N, CA, C and O atoms as CSV, one atom per row, in Angstrom:
chain,resi,resn,atom,element,x,y,z
A,1,MET,N,N,120.712,-13.482,266.527
A,1,MET,CA,C,121.776,-13.366,265.554
A,1,MET,C,C,121.364,-14.123,264.296
A,1,MET,O,O,120.801,-15.215,264.376
A,2,ARG,N,N,121.643,-13.546,263.155
A,2,ARG,CA,C,121.403,-14.197,261.864
A,2,ARG,C,C,122.748,-14.232,261.143
A,2,ARG,O,O,123.421,-13.209,261.017
A,3,VAL,N,N,123.131,-15.411,260.674
A,3,VAL,CA,C,124.398,-15.595,259.973
A,3,VAL,C,C,124.107,-16.136,258.580
A,3,VAL,O,O,123.246,-16.997,258.402
A,4,ILE,N,N,124.832,-15.623,257.599
A,4,ILE,CA,C,124.676,-16.090,256.225
A,4,ILE,C,C,126.010,-16.615,255.725
A,4,ILE,O,O,127.056,-16.009,255.956
A,5,GLY,N,N,125.963,-17.750,255.037
A,5,GLY,CA,C,127.154,-18.366,254.477
A,5,GLY,C,C,127.409,-19.714,255.118
A,5,GLY,O,O,126.710,-20.112,256.049
A,6,PRO,N,N,128.410,-20.411,254.618
A,6,PRO,CA,C,128.741,-21.732,255.165
A,6,PRO,C,C,129.150,-21.649,256.638
A,6,PRO,O,O,129.677,-20.631,257.087
A,7,VAL,N,N,128.908,-22.706,257.367
A,7,VAL,CA,C,129.240,-22.753,258.794
A,7,VAL,C,C,130.710,-22.427,259.030
A,7,VAL,O,O,131.043,-21.725,259.985
A,8,ASP,N,N,131.575,-22.922,258.182
A,8,ASP,CA,C,133.009,-22.711,258.377
A,8,ASP,C,C,133.541,-21.444,257.708
A,8,ASP,O,O,134.724,-21.133,257.837
A,9,ALA,N,N,132.678,-20.705,256.989
A,9,ALA,CA,C,133.129,-19.483,256.312
A,9,ALA,C,C,131.955,-18.512,256.108
A,9,ALA,O,O,131.566,-18.253,254.970
A,10,PRO,N,N,131.389,-17.974,257.200
A,10,PRO,CA,C,130.261,-17.055,257.059
A,10,PRO,C,C,130.677,-15.793,256.295
A,10,PRO,O,O,131.822,-15.350,256.382
A,11,ILE,N,N,129.728,-15.225,255.547
A,11,ILE,CA,C,130.030,-14.024,254.769
A,11,ILE,C,C,129.307,-12.789,255.307
A,11,ILE,O,O,129.552,-11.670,254.856
A,12,GLY,N,N,128.412,-13.004,256.278
A,12,GLY,CA,C,127.734,-11.865,256.866
A,12,GLY,C,C,126.931,-12.276,258.081
A,12,GLY,O,O,126.552,-13.438,258.231
A,13,PHE,N,N,126.674,-11.297,258.956
A,13,PHE,CA,C,125.825,-11.560,260.104
A,13,PHE,C,C,125.192,-10.267,260.589
A,13,PHE,O,O,125.651,-9.167,260.281
A,14,CYS,N,N,124.136,-10.433,261.349
A,14,CYS,CA,C,123.441,-9.308,261.956
A,14,CYS,C,C,122.953,-9.737,263.332
A,14,CYS,O,O,122.405,-10.827,263.496
A,15,MET,N,N,123.157,-8.870,264.318
A,15,MET,CA,C,122.707,-9.144,265.682
A,15,MET,C,C,121.798,-8.013,266.138
A,15,MET,O,O,122.038,-6.844,265.837
A,16,ILE,N,N,120.751,-8.380,266.870
A,16,ILE,CA,C,119.904,-7.361,267.483
A,16,ILE,C,C,119.926,-7.529,268.993
A,16,ILE,O,O,120.076,-8.635,269.512
A,17,LYS,N,N,119.774,-6.413,269.681
A,17,LYS,CA,C,119.564,-6.360,271.129
A,17,LYS,C,C,118.475,-5.312,271.310
A,17,LYS,O,O,118.767,-4.151,271.596
A,18,PRO,N,N,117.200,-5.728,271.140
A,18,PRO,CA,C,116.106,-4.760,271.102
A,18,PRO,C,C,116.230,-3.684,272.184
A,18,PRO,O,O,116.474,-3.988,273.351
A,19,PRO,N,N,116.060,-2.438,271.784
A,19,PRO,CA,C,115.636,-1.900,270.498
A,19,PRO,C,C,116.787,-1.577,269.541
A,19,PRO,O,O,116.609,-0.805,268.599
A,20,GLU,N,N,117.955,-2.159,269.776
A,20,GLU,CA,C,119.136,-1.814,268.982
A,20,GLU,C,C,119.437,-2.837,267.902
A,20,GLU,O,O,119.361,-4.044,268.131
A,21,LEU,N,N,119.778,-2.342,266.730
A,21,LEU,CA,C,120.414,-3.168,265.705
A,21,LEU,C,C,121.891,-3.114,266.105
A,21,LEU,O,O,122.599,-2.155,265.796
A,22,TYR,N,N,122.331,-4.148,266.788
A,22,TYR,CA,C,123.601,-4.131,267.519
A,22,TYR,C,C,124.828,-4.305,266.624
A,22,TYR,O,O,125.816,-3.591,266.799
A,23,GLN,N,N,124.788,-5.219,265.689
A,23,GLN,CA,C,125.929,-5.478,264.809
A,23,GLN,C,C,125.424,-5.828,263.415
A,23,GLN,O,O,124.424,-6.530,263.267
A,24,LEU,N,N,126.117,-5.339,262.402
A,24,LEU,CA,C,125.847,-5.701,261.016
A,24,LEU,C,C,127.197,-5.782,260.326
A,24,LEU,O,O,127.963,-4.818,260.324
A,25,TYR,N,N,127.485,-6.939,259.740
A,25,TYR,CA,C,128.773,-7.128,259.078
A,25,TYR,C,C,128.593,-7.955,257.823
A,25,TYR,O,O,127.862,-8.945,257.807
A,26,VAL,N,N,129.278,-7.527,256.764
A,26,VAL,CA,C,129.331,-8.280,255.511
A,26,VAL,C,C,130.806,-8.316,255.092
A,26,VAL,O,O,131.475,-7.283,255.083
A,27,SER,N,N,131.303,-9.490,254.750
A,27,SER,CA,C,132.702,-9.627,254.353
A,27,SER,C,C,132.972,-8.799,253.099
A,27,SER,O,O,132.062,-8.537,252.312
A,28,SER,N,N,134.201,-8.399,252.924
A,28,SER,CA,C,134.549,-7.548,251.782
A,28,SER,C,C,134.183,-8.197,250.452
A,28,SER,O,O,133.778,-7.500,249.522
A,29,GLY,N,N,134.317,-9.511,250.344
A,29,GLY,CA,C,133.993,-10.204,249.108
A,29,GLY,C,C,132.511,-10.249,248.788
A,29,GLY,O,O,132.127,-10.494,247.644
A,30,ALA,N,N,131.673,-10.012,249.796
A,30,ALA,CA,C,130.220,-10.051,249.591
A,30,ALA,C,C,129.599,-8.657,249.498
A,30,ALA,O,O,128.390,-8.526,249.304
A,31,ARG,N,N,130.416,-7.627,249.634
A,31,ARG,CA,C,129.890,-6.259,249.554
A,31,ARG,C,C,129.430,-5.964,248.138
A,31,ARG,O,O,130.058,-6.382,247.165
A,32,GLY,N,N,128.328,-5.241,248.036
A,32,GLY,CA,C,127.768,-4.890,246.736
A,32,GLY,C,C,126.865,-5.960,246.152
A,32,GLY,O,O,126.408,-5.824,245.017
A,33,THR,N,N,126.596,-7.030,246.906
A,33,THR,CA,C,125.778,-8.133,246.399
A,33,THR,C,C,124.317,-8.045,246.836
A,33,THR,O,O,123.480,-8.822,246.376
A,34,GLY,N,N,124.013,-7.101,247.722
A,34,GLY,CA,C,122.666,-7.010,248.271
A,34,GLY,C,C,122.503,-7.748,249.587
A,34,GLY,O,O,121.438,-7.700,250.202
A,35,LEU,N,N,123.547,-8.427,250.019
A,35,LEU,CA,C,123.483,-9.196,251.262
A,35,LEU,C,C,123.216,-8.294,252.471
A,35,LEU,O,O,122.407,-8.642,253.331
A,36,ALA,N,N,123.880,-7.156,252.544
A,36,ALA,CA,C,123.672,-6.242,253.676
A,36,ALA,C,C,122.227,-5.765,253.727
A,36,ALA,O,O,121.645,-5.650,254.806
A,37,ALA,N,N,121.650,-5.488,252.563
A,37,ALA,CA,C,120.252,-5.058,252.513
A,37,ALA,C,C,119.335,-6.162,253.031
A,37,ALA,O,O,118.387,-5.886,253.767
A,38,GLU,N,N,119.606,-7.398,252.656
A,38,GLU,CA,C,118.812,-8.527,253.153
A,38,GLU,C,C,118.925,-8.647,254.670
A,38,GLU,O,O,117.930,-8.866,255.360
A,39,LEU,N,N,120.136,-8.504,255.177
A,39,LEU,CA,C,120.349,-8.623,256.616
A,39,LEU,C,C,119.640,-7.517,257.388
A,39,LEU,O,O,119.060,-7.774,258.443
A,40,ILE,N,N,119.680,-6.290,256.874
A,40,ILE,CA,C,119.056,-5.193,257.615
A,40,ILE,C,C,117.536,-5.299,257.570
A,40,ILE,O,O,116.865,-4.970,258.547
A,41,VAL,N,N,116.987,-5.756,256.446
A,41,VAL,CA,C,115.537,-5.978,256.361
A,41,VAL,C,C,115.124,-7.046,257.377
A,41,VAL,O,O,114.111,-6.903,258.062
A,42,ASP,N,N,115.909,-8.102,257.466
A,42,ASP,CA,C,115.631,-9.170,258.431
A,42,ASP,C,C,115.715,-8.634,259.863
A,42,ASP,O,O,114.855,-8.936,260.691
A,43,ALA,N,N,116.745,-7.844,260.153
A,43,ALA,CA,C,116.904,-7.286,261.503
A,43,ALA,C,C,115.736,-6.376,261.858
A,43,ALA,O,O,115.219,-6.436,262.974
A,44,GLU,N,N,115.317,-5.537,260.918
A,44,GLU,CA,C,114.196,-4.642,261.171
A,44,GLU,C,C,112.918,-5.444,261.455
A,44,GLU,O,O,112.148,-5.092,262.348
A,45,ALA,N,N,112.701,-6.505,260.704
A,45,ALA,CA,C,111.517,-7.349,260.915
A,45,ALA,C,C,111.576,-8.013,262.287
A,45,ALA,O,O,110.564,-8.087,262.984
A,46,ARG,N,N,112.754,-8.495,262.678
A,46,ARG,CA,C,112.875,-9.135,263.991
A,46,ARG,C,C,112.680,-8.127,265.120
A,46,ARG,O,O,112.043,-8.438,266.126
A,47,LEU,N,N,113.228,-6.916,264.956
A,47,LEU,CA,C,113.026,-5.869,265.959
A,47,LEU,C,C,111.549,-5.506,266.067
A,47,LEU,O,O,111.013,-5.380,267.168
A,48,SER,N,N,110.900,-5.341,264.933
A,48,SER,CA,C,109.469,-5.034,264.918
A,48,SER,C,C,108.678,-6.154,265.594
A,48,SER,O,O,107.740,-5.891,266.346
A,49,GLY,N,N,109.060,-7.398,265.323
A,49,GLY,CA,C,108.411,-8.548,265.940
A,49,GLY,C,C,108.566,-8.584,267.448
A,49,GLY,O,O,107.773,-9.220,268.142
A,50,CYS,N,N,109.584,-7.902,267.960
A,50,CYS,CA,C,109.799,-7.797,269.408
A,50,CYS,C,C,109.029,-6.622,270.004
A,50,CYS,O,O,109.107,-6.357,271.204
A,51,GLY,N,N,108.277,-5.916,269.141
A,51,GLY,CA,C,107.505,-4.781,269.630
A,51,GLY,C,C,108.219,-3.447,269.559
A,51,GLY,O,O,107.698,-2.442,270.042
A,52,VAL,N,N,109.395,-3.421,268.969
A,52,VAL,CA,C,110.149,-2.171,268.849
A,52,VAL,C,C,109.477,-1.281,267.814
A,52,VAL,O,O,109.184,-1.722,266.702
A,53,ARG,N,N,109.239,-0.049,268.176
A,53,ARG,CA,C,108.648,0.912,267.231
A,53,ARG,C,C,109.698,1.860,266.675
A,53,ARG,O,O,109.617,2.262,265.514
A,54,ILE,N,N,110.692,2.225,267.496
A,54,ILE,CA,C,111.801,3.055,267.012
A,54,ILE,C,C,113.090,2.313,267.342
A,54,ILE,O,O,113.473,2.177,268.504
A,55,ALA,N,N,113.748,1.837,266.288
A,55,ALA,CA,C,115.004,1.107,266.448
A,55,ALA,C,C,116.164,2.096,266.348
A,55,ALA,O,O,116.027,3.181,265.784
A,56,TRP,N,N,117.290,1.705,266.899
A,56,TRP,CA,C,118.473,2.557,266.778
A,56,TRP,C,C,119.705,1.708,266.529
A,56,TRP,O,O,119.717,0.506,266.794
A,57,LEU,N,N,120.736,2.351,266.015
A,57,LEU,CA,C,122.028,1.712,265.814
A,57,LEU,C,C,123.119,2.756,265.975
A,57,LEU,O,O,122.875,3.953,265.827
A,58,ALA,N,N,124.304,2.300,266.273
A,58,ALA,CA,C,125.472,3.165,266.386
A,58,ALA,C,C,126.371,2.919,265.184
A,58,ALA,O,O,126.620,1.775,264.802
A,59,CYS,N,N,126.852,4.001,264.597
A,59,CYS,CA,C,127.741,3.924,263.429
A,59,CYS,C,C,129.022,4.682,263.759
A,59,CYS,O,O,128.975,5.790,264.293
A,60,ALA,N,N,130.152,4.089,263.443
A,60,ALA,CA,C,131.433,4.738,263.704
A,60,ALA,C,C,131.502,6.078,262.971
A,60,ALA,O,O,131.217,6.156,261.776
A,61,ILE,N,N,131.876,7.114,263.688
A,61,ILE,CA,C,132.006,8.429,263.074
A,61,ILE,C,C,133.045,8.354,261.960
A,61,ILE,O,O,134.150,7.849,262.158
A,62,GLY,N,N,132.679,8.858,260.802
A,62,GLY,CA,C,133.579,8.843,259.647
A,62,GLY,C,C,133.357,7.676,258.708
A,62,GLY,O,O,133.923,7.658,257.615
A,63,ASN,N,N,132.549,6.700,259.099
A,63,ASN,CA,C,132.280,5.555,258.232
A,63,ASN,C,C,131.179,5.963,257.248
A,63,ASN,O,O,130.016,5.587,257.393
A,64,GLU,N,N,131.583,6.738,256.251
A,64,GLU,CA,C,130.634,7.307,255.294
A,64,GLU,C,C,129.937,6.236,254.463
A,64,GLU,O,O,128.769,6.394,254.110
A,65,ARG,N,N,130.628,5.161,254.152
A,65,ARG,CA,C,130.000,4.081,253.376
A,65,ARG,C,C,128.809,3.495,254.138
A,65,ARG,O,O,127.726,3.322,253.579
A,66,ALA,N,N,129.024,3.195,255.412
A,66,ALA,CA,C,127.939,2.659,256.231
A,66,ALA,C,C,126.836,3.703,256.398
A,66,ALA,O,O,125.655,3.367,256.315
A,67,ALA,N,N,127.203,4.955,256.630
A,67,ALA,CA,C,126.215,6.019,256.812
A,67,ALA,C,C,125.320,6.137,255.576
A,67,ALA,O,O,124.100,6.241,255.710
A,68,ARG,N,N,125.898,6.123,254.391
A,68,ARG,CA,C,125.102,6.184,253.159
A,68,ARG,C,C,124.171,4.979,253.055
A,68,ARG,O,O,123.010,5.114,252.668
A,69,PHE,N,N,124.686,3.804,253.402
A,69,PHE,CA,C,123.882,2.584,253.364
A,69,PHE,C,C,122.661,2.722,254.271
A,69,PHE,O,O,121.539,2.453,253.843
A,70,TYR,N,N,122.873,3.142,255.527
A,70,TYR,CA,C,121.767,3.272,256.470
A,70,TYR,C,C,120.762,4.322,255.995
A,70,TYR,O,O,119.552,4.099,256.035
A,71,GLU,N,N,121.270,5.453,255.550
A,71,GLU,CA,C,120.389,6.539,255.124
A,71,GLU,C,C,119.564,6.134,253.902
A,71,GLU,O,O,118.401,6.519,253.783
A,72,LYS,N,N,120.154,5.370,253.010
A,72,LYS,CA,C,119.437,4.884,251.827
A,72,LYS,C,C,118.263,3.985,252.219
A,72,LYS,O,O,117.288,3.859,251.478
A,73,ARG,N,N,118.372,3.375,253.373
A,73,ARG,CA,C,117.336,2.457,253.840
A,73,ARG,C,C,116.414,3.078,254.877
A,73,ARG,O,O,115.717,2.369,255.603
A,74,GLY,N,N,116.411,4.404,254.945
A,74,GLY,CA,C,115.455,5.108,255.790
A,74,GLY,C,C,115.876,5.395,257.215
A,74,GLY,O,O,115.080,5.898,258.008
A,75,TRP,N,N,117.113,5.083,257.550
A,75,TRP,CA,C,117.615,5.401,258.887
A,75,TRP,C,C,118.042,6.863,258.909
A,75,TRP,O,O,118.627,7.352,257.942
A,76,LEU,N,N,117.758,7.559,259.998
A,76,LEU,CA,C,118.080,8.976,260.131
A,76,LEU,C,C,119.138,9.185,261.206
A,76,LEU,O,O,119.033,8.649,262.309
A,77,ARG,N,N,120.157,9.968,260.871
A,77,ARG,CA,C,121.178,10.297,261.879
A,77,ARG,C,C,120.564,11.306,262.833
A,77,ARG,O,O,120.192,12.409,262.432
A,78,ARG,N,N,120.461,10.923,264.092
A,78,ARG,CA,C,119.800,11.753,265.084
A,78,ARG,C,C,120.764,12.567,265.936
A,78,ARG,O,O,120.459,13.695,266.321
A,79,SER,N,N,121.929,11.993,266.230
A,79,SER,CA,C,122.842,12.686,267.135
A,79,SER,C,C,124.201,11.996,267.142
A,79,SER,O,O,124.411,10.957,266.516
A,80,THR,N,N,125.091,12.609,267.862
A,80,THR,CA,C,126.376,11.999,268.188
A,80,THR,C,C,126.319,11.691,269.679
A,80,THR,O,O,125.989,12.563,270.484
A,81,VAL,N,N,126.638,10.455,270.048
A,81,VAL,CA,C,126.535,10.034,271.443
A,81,VAL,C,C,127.809,9.303,271.860
A,81,VAL,O,O,128.621,8.906,271.024
A,82,ILE,N,N,127.958,9.140,273.134
A,82,ILE,CA,C,129.066,8.366,273.687
A,82,ILE,C,C,128.536,6.988,274.070
A,82,ILE,O,O,127.606,6.871,274.868
A,83,GLU,N,N,129.129,5.956,273.499
A,83,GLU,CA,C,128.825,4.569,273.883
A,83,GLU,C,C,129.963,4.112,274.793
A,83,GLU,O,O,131.134,4.206,274.426
A,84,ASN,N,N,129.619,3.624,275.961
A,84,ASN,CA,C,130.635,3.117,276.884
A,84,ASN,C,C,130.824,1.628,276.638
A,84,ASN,O,O,129.981,0.812,277.010
A,85,LEU,N,N,131.934,1.289,276.009
A,85,LEU,CA,C,132.230,-0.098,275.662
A,85,LEU,C,C,132.911,-0.794,276.828
A,85,LEU,O,O,133.829,-0.246,277.439
A,86,ASP,N,N,132.459,-1.999,277.133
A,86,ASP,CA,C,133.101,-2.782,278.182
A,86,ASP,C,C,134.440,-3.294,277.679
A,86,ASP,O,O,134.521,-3.936,276.632
A,87,VAL,N,N,135.473,-3.006,278.426
A,87,VAL,CA,C,136.817,-3.506,278.131
A,87,VAL,C,C,137.388,-4.068,279.430
A,87,VAL,O,O,136.877,-3.793,280.516
A,88,GLY,N,N,138.431,-4.842,279.307
A,88,GLY,CA,C,139.037,-5.416,280.501
A,88,GLY,C,C,139.332,-4.358,281.554
A,88,GLY,O,O,140.115,-3.438,281.316
A,89,GLY,N,N,138.714,-4.490,282.704
A,89,GLY,CA,C,138.985,-3.571,283.800
A,89,GLY,C,C,138.183,-2.285,283.780
A,89,GLY,O,O,138.461,-1.388,284.576
A,90,GLY,N,N,137.202,-2.159,282.903
A,90,GLY,CA,C,136.400,-0.929,282.908
A,90,GLY,C,C,135.658,-0.697,281.609
A,90,GLY,O,O,135.210,-1.634,280.948
A,91,THR,N,N,135.538,0.573,281.259
A,91,THR,CA,C,134.844,0.936,280.032
A,91,THR,C,C,135.691,1.908,279.222
A,91,THR,O,O,136.583,2.576,279.743
A,92,PHE,N,N,135.382,1.965,277.933
A,92,PHE,CA,C,136.052,2.894,277.027
A,92,PHE,C,C,134.972,3.731,276.352
A,92,PHE,O,O,134.100,3.181,275.679
A,93,PRO,N,N,135.014,5.065,276.523
A,93,PRO,CA,C,133.999,5.910,275.895
A,93,PRO,C,C,134.305,6.090,274.405
A,93,PRO,O,O,135.386,6.550,274.037
A,94,LEU,N,N,133.349,5.726,273.562
A,94,LEU,CA,C,133.518,5.842,272.115
A,94,LEU,C,C,132.403,6.719,271.562
A,94,LEU,O,O,131.221,6.433,271.755
A,95,GLU,N,N,132.789,7.784,270.875
A,95,GLU,CA,C,131.807,8.673,270.271
A,95,GLU,C,C,131.350,8.090,268.937
A,95,GLU,O,O,132.177,7.735,268.097
A,96,VAL,N,N,130.047,7.993,268.742
A,96,VAL,CA,C,129.465,7.381,267.537
A,96,VAL,C,C,128.286,8.215,267.049
A,96,VAL,O,O,127.734,9.033,267.785
A,97,TRP,N,N,127.913,7.989,265.784
A,97,TRP,CA,C,126.674,8.557,265.257
A,97,TRP,C,C,125.540,7.637,265.663
A,97,TRP,O,O,125.653,6.419,265.522
A,98,ARG,N,N,124.457,8.193,266.162
A,98,ARG,CA,C,123.268,7.401,266.490
A,98,ARG,C,C,122.243,7.590,265.372
A,98,ARG,O,O,121.846,8.709,265.045
A,99,TYR,N,N,121.828,6.458,264.797
A,99,TYR,CA,C,120.793,6.438,263.765
A,99,TYR,C,C,119.543,5.829,264.351
A,99,TYR,O,O,119.603,4.939,265.200
A,100,GLU,N,N,118.392,6.328,263.881
A,100,GLU,CA,C,117.111,5.773,264.321
A,100,GLU,C,C,116.213,5.545,263.117
A,100,GLU,O,O,116.341,6.204,262.085
A,101,LYS,N,N,115.299,4.592,263.278
A,101,LYS,CA,C,114.314,4.322,262.227
A,101,LYS,C,C,113.008,3.911,262.881
A,101,LYS,O,O,112.984,3.065,263.775
A,102,LYS,N,N,111.923,4.520,262.423
A,102,LYS,CA,C,110.587,4.143,262.882
A,102,LYS,C,C,110.193,2.878,262.126
A,102,LYS,O,O,110.209,2.850,260.895
A,103,LEU,N,N,109.841,1.842,262.866
A,103,LEU,CA,C,109.473,0.577,262.273
A,103,LEU,C,C,107.960,0.460,262.169
A,103,LEU,O,O,107.219,1.142,262.877
A,104,LYS,N,N,107.518,-0.413,261.280
A,104,LYS,CA,C,106.073,-0.616,261.079
A,104,LYS,C,C,105.535,-1.642,262.031
A,104,LYS,O,O,104.341,-1.941,262.006
């Protein structure tokens, strides 16, 4: 996990679970500052450092802002998949866009 901002008020973070870019978040006040681009570059480097050659991420269907962001950075929408999220007492099937990127 990489966190940016003060300890008591982070403005962004990124988590990886190789080969997945698991979470990417930037607070609304930090959007448009380039912070998300820095975080994704860092995540890609960390994934590559783990030996990942093709990374993937899940994007909420309909989140066009995020989709444009990923596509601008070379991520390709490959499919729509079901992610089974762990919830109390079982799982919840969530349909998402799957993006992939070949890493160096």
